[in-house]
C-alpha positions as MATLAB code, in Angstrom:
seq = 'MTDFEFNGTTVYDARPGEEFAKLPCDQAQMRRFHDALLSGDYPQGTGLLLTAMGGYCCLGVATDLAVKDGIGRWDQRSFTGDNVTFESEILPWQVADRLGLVNDNRLILGWRDDGEEVTGVWLNDEGATFAEIAGRIKTMYLDPEPVTS';
ca = [
     -49.617   51.078  -37.821;
     -47.482   51.415  -41.062;
     -49.984   52.841  -43.783;
     -48.389   52.264  -47.381;
     -48.164   54.347  -50.308;
     -48.695   53.004  -53.608;
     -49.113   54.462  -56.960;
     -50.460   57.602  -55.434;
     -52.718   55.849  -53.151;
     -52.443   55.601  -49.558;
     -53.392   52.182  -48.237;
     -54.322   52.338  -44.552;
     -54.033   49.577  -41.976;
     -57.799   50.539  -40.586;
     -60.861   51.462  -42.082;
     -61.556   55.234  -41.976;
     -62.774   55.715  -38.266;
     -61.968   52.259  -36.719;
     -58.841   51.209  -34.878;
     -56.448   49.043  -36.167;
     -56.705   45.199  -35.306;
     -54.818   42.176  -37.111;
     -57.251   40.303  -39.552;
     -58.077   36.515  -38.485;
     -55.861   33.991  -40.192;
     -54.101   30.668  -39.725;
     -50.826   31.896  -38.636;
     -48.489   29.076  -39.761;
     -50.016   28.906  -43.254;
     -49.989   32.582  -43.734;
     -46.381   32.927  -42.434;
     -45.347   30.262  -44.894;
     -47.285   32.233  -47.844;
     -45.451   35.349  -46.707;
     -42.198   33.435  -46.756;
     -42.730   32.081  -50.268;
     -43.580   35.403  -51.628;
     -40.134   36.494  -50.565;
     -38.202   33.239  -51.351;
     -37.586   34.536  -54.997;
     -38.779   30.974  -56.082;
     -41.893   32.156  -57.771;
     -41.748   34.508  -60.860;
     -44.406   37.335  -60.569;
     -47.312   37.412  -63.063;
     -50.566   39.391  -63.438;
     -54.276   38.730  -64.078;
     -54.269   34.986  -63.496;
     -53.053   32.757  -60.671;
     -50.682   30.839  -63.149;
     -49.955   32.625  -66.326;
     -49.085   30.815  -69.790;
     -45.540   32.114  -69.062;
     -45.305   30.669  -65.684;
     -45.824   33.859  -63.448;
     -47.841   33.525  -60.302;
     -50.017   36.162  -58.764;
     -49.469   36.561  -55.208;
     -52.468   34.219  -54.743;
     -51.087   31.824  -57.259;
     -48.055   31.304  -54.871;
     -50.820   30.412  -52.003;
     -52.552   28.079  -54.417;
     -49.228   26.546  -55.332;
     -48.182   25.848  -51.643;
     -51.608   24.059  -51.279;
     -50.937   21.977  -54.353;
     -47.714   20.924  -53.001;
     -49.186   19.714  -49.873;
     -51.749   17.415  -51.921;
     -54.762   19.739  -51.628;
     -55.954   19.877  -55.193;
     -53.842   20.257  -58.492;
     -53.127   22.382  -61.326;
     -55.146   21.752  -64.648;
     -53.174   23.757  -67.077;
     -53.610   27.219  -65.406;
     -56.609   26.471  -63.328;
     -57.039   24.818  -59.969;
     -59.009   21.717  -59.161;
     -59.979   20.463  -55.966;
     -62.953   18.384  -54.584;
     -64.251   17.826  -58.012;
     -64.682   21.590  -58.630;
     -62.359   23.749  -61.156;
     -61.686   27.370  -60.420;
     -60.875   29.715  -63.124;
     -57.477   30.951  -63.052;
     -58.221   34.295  -61.593;
     -60.462   33.156  -58.518;
     -58.645   32.014  -55.397;
     -60.040   28.582  -54.521;
     -62.029   28.456  -51.323;
     -60.007   25.223  -50.253;
     -56.759   27.760  -50.378;
     -58.774   30.699  -48.514;
     -59.912   27.993  -45.990;
     -56.142   26.706  -45.517;
     -54.978   30.231  -44.941;
     -57.771   31.102  -42.418;
     -59.217   34.017  -44.734;
     -62.915   34.732  -43.519;
     -63.798   37.562  -45.743;
     -65.352   35.719  -48.954;
     -61.863   34.379  -49.867;
     -60.238   37.844  -50.088;
     -56.941   38.739  -48.866;
     -57.475   42.124  -47.461;
     -54.160   44.146  -47.156;
     -55.785   47.524  -46.295;
     -58.600   50.181  -46.860;
     -58.416   53.520  -49.283;
     -59.379   56.695  -47.564;
     -63.116   56.136  -48.836;
     -63.403   52.789  -47.023;
     -62.832   50.686  -50.120;
     -60.868   47.326  -49.532;
     -57.473   47.210  -51.068;
     -56.746   43.287  -51.825;
     -53.801   40.871  -52.767;
     -55.202   40.908  -56.142;
     -55.417   44.704  -56.615;
     -51.925   45.388  -55.501;
     -50.618   42.543  -57.427;
     -52.188   43.373  -60.857;
     -51.234   47.159  -60.377;
     -47.674   46.180  -60.197;
     -46.908   45.895  -56.415;
     -43.802   43.535  -55.968;
     -44.253   40.417  -54.029;
     -41.901   41.971  -51.212;
     -44.322   44.737  -50.941;
     -47.477   42.470  -50.745;
     -45.532   40.335  -48.234;
     -45.020   43.619  -46.045;
     -48.891   44.115  -46.003;
     -49.412   40.564  -44.962;
     -47.303   40.927  -42.093;
     -48.856   44.151  -41.094;
     -52.530   42.974  -41.508;
     -52.209   39.527  -40.441;
     -48.977   38.068  -38.571;
     -48.342   38.086  -35.315;
     -44.817   39.163  -34.032;
     -42.504   35.938  -34.163;
     -41.602   34.994  -30.610;
     -37.828   36.164  -29.643;
     -35.765   33.223  -28.915;
     -32.592   33.522  -26.834;
];
């Protein structure tokens, strides 16, 4: 376990009093999302999936990967999929489903000492870098990559 200090808050890998366990996800899609955050291909923004200045929040990166794969489309800064438009600050269910998220479309990246969830949205909008968010994704969701010889 690798608890994380951020802006004076300790982000724990498990809820207080519980044992750590990786959260369920689609490993391939979550790894692709993780890698995209580290790629340098996405300028970081806050408050919206895609900002007017072309910045992405972390969940906007996941949404853009889905769009590139033909799942929905960007309508200005909102996502439209299955004839439903999602306002630009909400993770579309199609994207959450693709990542295999099972917690009401939330990207949970830890817990505070009071048991409150720390989400990707909170970390992003409070100023965590994409590299810091990717590190939390690796800790909370991704299985170790197999060692090849």
